[in-house]
N, C-alpha and C positions, 0 to 999 in steps of 0.2 A: 620707362614704366607709364602707365595713366597716372593722372593727379588724384591726389587722395579726394574722399566727398566733400572734407571741408575746405577743399581749396579756395581762399580768397577770389582768386581769378576767375572761378567759374560760377557764373551767376545762376546757371539752372544745370543741374549734371544731367537732364535728361535732353539736352540742345547738343547734340551729336550727331554723325552721320547715321542715318537710316540701316540696320543689318538687316540683309536678306536673306530670310532664313528657307532652308529647303529641309522636308521632312523624310525621314525613311521609313516606311511603314504607315499605314493609314487606318489604323484601329483606334480604340477607344481612347487609349493614351495620347495619342497623336490629336484626336480631337479635343481634348480636355486642353494640351500646351498650345492648341492652334488658338484657342478662345484665351488664354490668359496672354498670348502673344498679342492679341488684338487690342488688350490696355495698354501696352506700352508703348509709347508714341516714334521710338527709334526702332520699332522692330514691324516688320511684314515677312509675312510667308510667300516665297513665290515661286516655289514648287513642291513637289511631293511627289514619290515613289510608293509602288508597292512590288507585291511579285507578280500581279496580274495589271494588264493593262485596265482592265474597265474597273478595278477598285480603285484605282488613281484616278480615274476620270470620276467617278462620282465623287469620290471625298474633296478634289477640287471644286467639280460643280457647287456642291453643297457649302463650299467655307470661299467661293470666289477667287480661287487661285490660279494665275494665269498657266501654269506651265505644270504637266503630270506625264511621268513616265510610267511604264510598266518593267523597269530594269533599274536597279539599283545605281548601276554604272555611269548610265546615262545621267543621273542627277550630281552623281560626284563630279563629274566632267562639264557640269551647268559653270560656264562663266560668271552666271549673274546670281549667282547663290554665294555667298559669305560663310554662311556657318551652315 
C-alpha cells in the first residue's frame, strides 16, 4: 500500500511519478476536470476521446492535449495512459 501522508520518509507528497490521464468524454465536466488536473504537478492529461473525432480534436486543441480519439476503445488501448 502507499505510504501514509504523514510518513516521515516522504519530504513532499507531490514528489511522485506523473500520472498520465486519458479522458473519456469531452464535455463540460471534462473541461473542468482538465483545468483542475493542471493544478496538480503529478498529473498530466495526455489523451482524450469522444464519440465523434471532431469533438475530441476540438477539445484536445483547446487544452493542448497530444492525442485524441473519436472512439473510446482506442483510448482504453493507449499504453501511454495510466488513468
